[in-house]
N, CA and C of each residue as an Amber inpcrd file, in Angstrom:
protein
   471
   2.0540000 189.6490000 180.5380000   0.6650000 189.3610000 180.1900000
   0.5340000 187.8670000 179.9280000  -0.4370000 187.2810000 180.5360000
  -0.7030000 185.8710000 180.3280000  -1.5000000 185.6850000 179.0360000
  -1.4410000 184.4820000 178.5040000  -2.1370000 184.1790000 177.2570000
  -3.6350000 184.4580000 177.3760000  -4.2400000 184.1600000 178.5220000
  -5.6710000 184.4110000 178.6850000  -5.9790000 185.9130000 178.7160000
  -5.0450000 186.7290000 179.1950000  -5.2250000 188.1870000 179.1630000
  -5.1550000 188.7000000 177.7220000  -4.2660000 188.1090000 176.9370000
  -4.1680000 188.4630000 175.5190000  -5.4740000 188.1050000 174.8100000
  -6.0220000 186.9550000 175.1360000  -7.3010000 186.5290000 174.5590000
  -8.3780000 187.5740000 174.8540000  -8.4600000 188.0220000 176.0930000
  -9.4680000 189.0140000 176.4770000  -9.2500000 190.3330000 175.7370000
  -8.0090000 190.7330000 175.5640000  -7.6850000 191.9600000 174.8450000
  -8.1400000 191.8690000 173.3900000  -7.8310000 190.7650000 172.7400000
  -8.2240000 190.5800000 171.3420000  -9.7440000 190.4800000 171.2280000
 -10.3870000 189.8060000 172.1630000 -11.8430000 189.6600000 172.1240000
 -12.5450000 191.0140000 172.2150000 -11.9770000 191.9330000 172.9540000
 -12.5490000 193.2840000 173.0400000 -12.5690000 193.9300000 171.6620000
 -11.4860000 193.7450000 170.8950000 -11.4150000 194.3010000 169.5490000
 -12.3270000 193.5410000 168.5810000 -12.2860000 192.2100000 168.6130000
 -13.0900000 191.4510000 167.6480000 -14.5840000 191.6760000 167.8500000
 -14.9870000 192.0400000 169.0550000 -16.3920000 192.3830000 169.3010000
 -16.7940000 193.5590000 168.3950000 -15.8920000 194.5140000 168.2120000
 -16.1600000 195.6750000 167.3640000 -16.1160000 195.3280000 165.8780000
 -15.4400000 194.2440000 165.5360000 -15.2800000 193.8530000 164.1330000
 -16.3770000 192.9060000 163.6560000 -17.0330000 192.2370000 164.5910000
 -18.0180000 191.2160000 164.2500000 -19.0930000 191.7710000 163.3190000
 -19.2800000 191.0670000 162.1960000 -20.3300000 191.4090000 161.2500000
 -19.9990000 192.5300000 160.2880000 -18.8360000 193.1460000 160.4220000
 -18.4670000 194.2410000 159.5230000 -17.8210000 193.6740000 158.2580000
 -18.0890000 194.2740000 157.1030000 -17.4160000 193.8250000 155.8790000
 -15.9150000 194.1160000 155.9570000 -15.1220000 193.1970000 155.4360000
 -13.6780000 193.4140000 155.3680000 -13.3920000 194.1550000 154.0780000
 -13.2180000 195.4620000 154.1970000 -13.0560000 196.3280000 153.0310000
 -12.2590000 197.5720000 153.4020000 -12.1240000 198.4760000 152.4540000
 -11.3660000 199.7030000 152.6580000 -11.9260000 200.5740000 153.7610000
 -13.2300000 200.5590000 153.9240000 -13.8440000 201.3520000 154.9960000
 -13.4090000 200.8420000 156.3700000 -13.3590000 199.5140000 156.5230000
 -12.8990000 198.9370000 157.7860000 -11.4250000 199.2510000 158.0040000
 -10.6260000 199.1800000 156.9440000  -9.2010000 199.5180000 157.0160000
  -9.0280000 200.9350000 157.5610000  -9.7450000 201.8930000 156.9910000
  -9.6460000 203.2930000 157.4260000 -10.1240000 203.4550000 158.8620000
 -11.2300000 202.7920000 159.2140000 -11.7680000 202.8920000 160.5710000
 -10.7830000 202.3310000 161.6000000 -10.2110000 201.1600000 161.3150000
  -9.2420000 200.5670000 162.2390000  -8.0440000 201.4820000 162.4480000
  -7.5180000 202.0530000 161.3740000  -6.3610000 202.9350000 161.5120000
  -6.7070000 204.2150000 162.2590000  -7.9100000 204.6880000 162.0850000
  -8.3410000 205.9070000 162.7830000  -8.6070000 205.6310000 164.2730000
  -9.3280000 204.5550000 164.5500000  -9.7720000 204.2770000 165.9170000
  -8.8040000 203.4290000 166.7490000  -8.0080000 202.5880000 166.0800000
  -7.1450000 201.6540000 166.7990000  -5.7240000 201.5890000 166.2330000
  -5.3340000 202.5930000 165.4660000  -4.0190000 202.6000000 164.8420000
  -2.9260000 203.1390000 165.7470000  -1.7240000 203.3200000 165.1930000
  -0.6050000 203.8510000 165.9660000  -1.0090000 205.1330000 166.7000000
  -0.5490000 205.2190000 167.9400000  -0.8840000 206.3690000 168.7620000
  -2.1040000 206.1590000 169.6440000  -2.8150000 205.0250000 169.4440000
  -3.9930000 204.7310000 170.2670000  -3.6320000 203.7430000 171.3750000
  -4.4750000 203.6950000 172.3780000  -4.2880000 202.7480000 173.4750000
  -4.3660000 201.3120000 172.9680000  -5.3090000 201.0310000 172.0680000
  -5.4480000 199.6710000 171.5380000  -4.1510000 199.2090000 170.8810000
  -3.5900000 200.0570000 170.0120000  -2.3510000 199.6930000 169.3210000
  -1.2350000 199.4480000 170.3390000  -1.0880000 200.3540000 171.2970000
  -0.0160000 200.2230000 172.2890000  -0.1720000 198.9400000 173.0990000
  -1.4030000 198.6190000 173.4990000  -1.6380000 197.4080000 174.2970000
  -1.3760000 196.1430000 173.4910000  -1.8610000 196.0990000 172.2490000
  -1.6300000 194.9170000 171.4120000  -0.1460000 194.7470000 171.1120000
   0.5360000 195.8320000 170.8030000   1.9780000 195.7700000 170.5230000
   2.7400000 195.2530000 171.7440000   2.4610000 195.8320000 172.9010000
   3.1330000 195.4150000 174.1250000   2.8710000 193.9420000 174.4260000
   1.6220000 193.5160000 174.2680000   1.2670000 192.1180000 174.5130000
   2.0070000 191.1870000 173.5560000   2.0800000 191.5700000 172.2860000
   2.7830000 190.7270000 171.3020000   4.2730000 190.6710000 171.6000000
   4.8740000 191.7990000 171.9270000   6.3070000 191.8090000 172.2620000
   6.5700000 190.9080000 173.4690000   5.7170000 191.0150000 174.4820000
   5.8860000 190.2080000 175.6820000   5.6760000 188.7330000 175.3770000
   4.6520000 188.4200000 174.5870000   4.3830000 187.0280000 174.2300000
   5.5320000 186.3920000 173.4700000   6.1480000 187.1480000 172.5640000
   7.3120000 186.6390000 171.8320000   8.4740000 186.4150000 172.7990000
   8.7210000 187.3910000 173.6780000   9.8260000 187.2740000 174.6410000
   9.6330000 186.0860000 175.5790000   8.3780000 185.8150000 175.9450000
   8.0830000 184.7100000 176.8660000   7.9440000 183.3640000 176.1560000
   7.8840000 183.3820000 174.8190000   7.8600000 182.1440000 174.0550000
   6.4850000 181.5500000 173.7850000   5.3950000 182.2260000 174.1560000
   4.0690000 181.6800000 173.8580000   3.4800000 182.2740000 172.5820000
   4.1740000 183.2060000 171.9670000   3.8230000 183.6960000 170.6330000
   4.9770000 183.3730000 169.6970000   4.6390000 183.0750000 168.4530000
   5.6460000 182.7910000 167.4210000   6.5790000 181.6700000 167.8550000
   5.9810000 180.6170000 168.3910000   6.7860000 179.5230000 168.9290000
   7.3150000 178.5680000 167.8610000   6.8450000 178.7030000 166.6290000
   7.3290000 177.8530000 165.5360000   8.2270000 178.6750000 164.6190000
   9.0410000 177.9550000 163.8200000   9.9040000 178.6450000 162.8620000
   9.9800000 177.8130000 161.6050000   9.9030000 178.4970000 160.4650000
  10.0400000 177.8220000 159.1890000  10.3810000 178.8260000 158.1100000
  11.3890000 178.5140000 157.3250000  11.7560000 179.3810000 156.2240000
  12.1710000 180.7830000 156.6420000  12.7160000 180.9210000 157.8480000
  13.1630000 182.2190000 158.3190000  12.0620000 183.0750000 158.9370000
  10.8710000 182.4900000 159.1270000   9.7370000 183.2070000 159.7100000
   9.3250000 182.5010000 160.9930000   9.1890000 183.2720000 162.0620000
   8.6350000 182.7300000 163.3030000   7.1370000 182.9960000 163.2730000
   6.3420000 182.0100000 163.6870000   4.8960000 182.1440000 163.5490000
   4.1810000 181.2510000 164.5610000   2.8830000 181.4080000 164.6270000
   2.0780000 180.5180000 165.4370000   0.6350000 180.9760000 165.5070000
  -0.2650000 180.0170000 165.4620000  -1.6860000 180.3030000 165.6830000
  -1.8770000 180.3420000 167.1960000  -2.2630000 181.4970000 167.6860000
  -2.4280000 181.6860000 169.1130000  -3.7690000 181.1270000 169.5680000
  -4.8280000 181.4410000 168.8060000  -6.1740000 180.9740000 169.1390000
  -6.8970000 180.5680000 167.8640000  -7.5750000 179.4410000 167.9230000
  -8.4410000 179.0280000 166.8200000  -9.6810000 179.9130000 166.8220000
 -10.3500000 179.9640000 165.6740000 -11.6080000 180.7220000 165.5870000
 -12.6030000 180.1400000 166.5850000 -13.2550000 181.0380000 167.3130000
 -14.2170000 180.6070000 168.3250000 -15.2160000 181.7230000 168.5810000
 -16.3200000 181.3580000 169.2040000 -17.3650000 182.3330000 169.4980000
 -16.8530000 183.4710000 170.3730000 -16.0100000 183.1710000 171.3590000
 -15.4980000 184.1990000 172.2650000 -14.6690000 185.2540000 171.5290000
 -14.1400000 184.8740000 170.3500000 -13.3730000 185.8130000 169.5090000
 -14.1920000 186.2420000 168.3020000 -15.5050000 186.0470000 168.3900000
 -16.4440000 186.4920000 167.3550000 -16.1320000 185.8890000 165.9860000
 -15.6710000 184.6280000 166.0230000 -15.4210000 183.8840000 164.7930000
 -14.0580000 184.1000000 164.1680000 -13.1830000 184.8560000 164.8240000
 -11.8460000 185.0910000 164.2810000 -10.8310000 184.1510000 164.9220000
  -9.8420000 183.7250000 164.1260000  -8.6550000 183.0860000 164.6800000
  -7.6000000 184.1770000 164.8270000  -6.5710000 183.8840000 165.6240000
  -5.5140000 184.8580000 165.8800000  -4.1690000 184.1860000 165.6450000
  -3.3860000 184.7700000 164.7420000  -2.0210000 184.3210000 164.4720000
  -1.0980000 185.5100000 164.6430000   0.1580000 185.2520000 165.0070000
   1.1700000 186.3050000 165.0410000   2.4050000 185.7570000 164.3560000
   3.0030000 186.5840000 163.4910000   4.2450000 186.2170000 162.8160000
   5.3120000 187.2550000 163.1340000   6.5440000 186.8220000 163.0920000
   7.7150000 187.6680000 163.3120000   8.5680000 187.5220000 162.0560000
   8.6510000 188.6000000 161.2680000   9.3270000 188.5390000 159.9750000
  10.3350000 189.6750000 159.8530000  11.4380000 189.4120000 159.1750000
  12.4270000 190.4480000 158.9130000  12.9380000 190.3170000 157.4810000
  12.6390000 191.3390000 156.6840000  13.1170000 191.4050000 155.3020000
  12.9420000 190.0720000 154.5660000  11.6990000 189.6290000 154.4870000
  11.4090000 188.3230000 153.9010000   9.9820000 188.2950000 153.3630000
   9.7750000 187.4500000 152.3760000   8.4250000 187.2000000 151.8570000
   7.9830000 185.8200000 152.3220000   6.7540000 185.7430000 152.7980000
   6.1990000 184.4800000 153.2620000   5.5160000 183.7290000 152.1280000
   4.8960000 182.5980000 152.4570000   4.2420000 181.7790000 151.4440000
   2.9620000 182.4230000 150.9100000   2.7500000 182.2660000 149.6100000
   1.5580000 182.8010000 148.9570000   0.3220000 182.1030000 149.5200000
  -0.7280000 182.8950000 149.7490000  -1.9800000 182.3220000 150.2430000
  -3.1570000 183.2130000 149.8660000  -4.3430000 182.6070000 149.9420000
  -5.5810000 183.3460000 149.6870000  -6.3660000 183.4580000 150.9910000
  -7.2620000 184.4390000 150.9950000  -8.1060000 184.7200000 152.1550000
  -9.5680000 184.5190000 151.7380000 -10.1020000 183.3200000 151.8910000
 -11.4740000 183.0800000 151.4470000 -12.4900000 184.0340000 152.0870000
 -12.2680000 184.3950000 153.3410000 -13.1860000 185.2850000 154.0630000
 -12.5650000 186.6530000 154.3260000 -11.3240000 186.8730000 153.8510000
 -10.6030000 188.1120000 154.1120000  -9.5940000 187.9300000 155.2330000
  -8.8660000 189.0070000 155.5160000  -7.8210000 188.9620000 156.5400000
  -7.6350000 190.3750000 157.0740000  -7.4530000 190.4920000 158.3840000
  -7.1780000 191.7680000 159.0270000  -5.8140000 191.6450000 159.6880000
  -4.8960000 192.5610000 159.3540000  -3.5240000 192.4980000 159.8600000
  -3.1830000 193.7480000 160.6520000  -2.4970000 193.5670000 161.7690000
  -1.9320000 194.6760000 162.5300000  -0.4270000 194.6220000 162.3530000
   0.1380000 195.6740000 161.7670000   1.5610000 195.7500000 161.4400000
   2.2770000 196.5240000 162.5380000   3.2890000 195.8800000 163.1460000
   4.0190000 196.4830000 164.2550000   5.5200000 196.4190000 163.9810000
   6.0960000 197.4630000 163.3400000   7.5410000 197.4840000 163.1230000
   8.2800000 197.4130000 164.4590000   9.3930000 196.7000000 164.4690000
  10.1440000 196.4920000 165.7050000  11.5060000 197.1800000 165.6560000
  12.0460000 197.4270000 166.8280000  13.4040000 197.9350000 166.9600000
  13.6300000 199.2890000 166.3260000  12.6010000 200.1080000 166.2760000
  12.7620000 201.4340000 165.6990000  12.8930000 201.4340000 164.1880000
  12.6600000 200.2830000 163.5610000  12.7740000 200.2120000 162.1040000
  11.5430000 200.8250000 161.4540000  11.6780000 201.1420000 160.2070000
  10.5430000 201.6160000 159.4200000   9.9860000 200.4720000 158.5910000
   9.9930000 199.2740000 159.1640000   9.5550000 198.0910000 158.4280000
   8.1390000 198.2730000 157.9000000   7.9360000 197.7290000 156.7110000
   6.6110000 197.7360000 156.0940000   6.1570000 196.3020000 155.8700000
   4.8490000 196.1410000 155.7700000   4.2380000 194.8520000 155.4640000
   3.4310000 195.0640000 154.1970000   3.8270000 194.3870000 153.1370000
   3.1820000 194.5740000 151.8290000   3.1320000 196.0610000 151.4650000
   4.2080000 196.7680000 151.8060000   4.3220000 198.1870000 151.4730000
   3.5840000 199.1160000 152.4230000   2.9400000 198.5600000 153.4420000
   2.1710000 199.3660000 154.3920000   2.9850000 199.5850000 155.6680000
   2.9470000 200.8010000 156.2370000   3.6680000 201.0790000 157.4870000
   2.8790000 200.5820000 158.6970000   3.3380000 200.9230000 159.8770000
   2.6670000 200.5500000 161.1220000   1.1800000 200.8830000 161.0380000
   0.3640000 199.9530000 161.5150000  -1.0780000 200.1560000 161.5170000
  -1.7960000 198.9270000 161.0070000  -3.0140000 199.1390000 160.5650000
  -3.8800000 198.0520000 160.1230000  -3.9320000 197.9590000 158.6080000
  -4.1160000 196.7350000 158.1280000  -4.2680000 196.4580000 156.7030000
  -5.3760000 195.4030000 156.5810000  -6.4060000 195.7230000 155.8060000
  -7.5310000 194.8010000 155.6480000  -7.5640000 194.2860000 154.2150000
  -7.5740000 192.9660000 154.0800000  -7.7100000 192.3170000 152.7830000
  -9.1290000 191.7730000 152.6640000  -9.8110000 192.0460000 151.5460000
 -11.1920000 191.5780000 151.3870000 -11.2630000 190.0790000 151.0900000
 -12.4450000 189.4970000 151.2310000 -12.6280000 188.0870000 150.8830000
 -12.1790000 187.8140000 149.4460000 -11.5050000 186.6760000 149.2620000
 -11.0390000 186.2700000 147.9420000  -9.7060000 186.8540000 147.5310000
  -9.1270000 187.7110000 148.3550000  -7.8340000 188.3070000 148.0150000
  -6.7050000 187.3080000 148.2650000  -5.5430000 187.6100000 147.7230000
  -4.3770000 186.7390000 147.8750000  -3.1250000 187.6010000 147.8840000
  -2.0780000 187.0810000 148.5130000  -0.7910000 187.7860000 148.5000000
   0.3160000 186.8610000 148.9780000   1.5200000 187.3600000 148.8040000
   2.7040000 186.7530000 149.3890000   3.1750000 187.7600000 150.4310000
   2.8410000 187.5630000 151.7080000   3.1180000 188.5680000 152.7330000
   4.6050000 188.8830000 152.8110000   4.9110000 190.1810000 152.7230000
   6.3010000 190.5990000 152.6240000   6.6100000 191.7070000 153.6150000
   7.6250000 191.4840000 154.4380000   8.1380000 192.5260000 155.3220000
   9.4410000 193.0120000 154.7220000   9.5400000 194.3390000 154.5670000
  10.7370000 194.9680000 154.0030000  11.2250000 196.0730000 154.9380000
  12.4930000 196.4020000 154.8150000  13.1150000 197.5120000 155.5590000
  13.1390000 197.2980000 157.0640000  13.3020000 196.0420000 157.4970000
  13.4290000 195.7770000 158.9250000  12.5810000 194.6230000 159.3870000
  12.3460000 194.6170000 160.6830000  11.6080000 193.5370000 161.3450000
  10.2350000 194.0410000 161.7850000   9.2370000 193.1760000 161.6720000
   7.8940000 193.5140000 162.1400000   7.2070000 192.2860000 162.7170000
   6.4050000 192.5380000 163.7220000   5.4380000 191.5520000 164.1720000
   4.1420000 191.8850000 163.4590000   3.4300000 190.8670000 163.0020000
   2.1490000 191.0770000 162.3360000   1.1370000 190.1510000 162.9910000
   0.0580000 190.7450000 163.4990000  -1.0520000 190.0000000 164.0800000
  -2.0960000 189.8240000 162.9910000  -2.5110000 188.5720000 162.7600000
  -3.5070000 188.2490000 161.7380000  -4.8040000 187.8410000 162.3990000
  -5.9010000 188.4340000 161.9780000  -7.2370000 187.9940000 162.3690000
  -7.8880000 187.4170000 161.1190000  -8.2360000 186.1370000 161.1840000
  -8.8290000 185.4550000 160.0380000 -10.2480000 185.0180000 160.3650000
 -11.2440000 185.5260000 159.6290000 -12.6120000 185.0680000 159.8560000
 -12.7070000 183.5550000 159.6760000 -13.2470000 182.9020000 160.6940000
 -13.4030000 181.4440000 160.7160000 -12.0650000 180.7120000 160.5870000
 -10.9580000 181.4220000 160.7530000  -9.6410000 180.8000000 160.6730000
  -9.2480000 180.3550000 159.2900000  -9.9530000 180.8590000 158.2790000
  -9.7580000 180.3570000 156.9150000  -8.5930000 181.0290000 156.2110000
  -7.6850000 180.2070000 155.7390000  -6.5490000 180.6140000 154.9290000
  -6.2040000 179.4180000 154.0450000  -5.8510000 179.6990000 152.8090000
  -5.4890000 178.6200000 151.8840000  -4.1480000 178.9300000 151.2630000
  -3.1640000 178.1050000 151.5860000  -1.8350000 178.2900000 151.0190000
  -1.8370000 177.7680000 149.5940000  -1.2270000 178.5280000 148.7060000
  -1.2740000 178.2610000 147.2760000   0.1080000 178.4130000 146.6780000
   0.1800000 178.1190000 145.4090000   1.3860000 178.4520000 144.6470000
   1.1750000 179.8640000 144.1090000   2.2040000 180.6730000 144.1730000
   2.0850000 182.0420000 143.6490000   1.6590000 181.9660000 142.1950000
   0.6500000 182.7460000 141.8630000   0.1060000 182.6770000 140.5050000
   0.5480000 183.7730000 139.6070000
């Protein structure tokens, strides 16, 4: 899959997310409509695995985490930026989500890896939330959708 094909795939999803509140209802809807076992999940997972293998995803490394902003927030992505991280049994840097954050958790290699205690699927953080993103019990790729690309790295409080 080429990077522009990945963009089109993500844009199809962000079209459905545009204007929706980032809350528990969205979390449940994403897991029901686009979670593990769905075509959307399978396509996004396959695209992320391929992008990592080809080197156009997670092209940077720091502190034991591979990461990279794939696309800046733009109208074609309905105001979302797209990042993908590759983490294994590690906690990332503490940060806040001024506008919220939508994460797709994809455990790798048959592991039961969790992200912030959540298994494979979607996790939605509301505006103003904060965390130290943590992958435990294996390796996972995590796709981040950030409204307007907003994220603020902080000191853990």
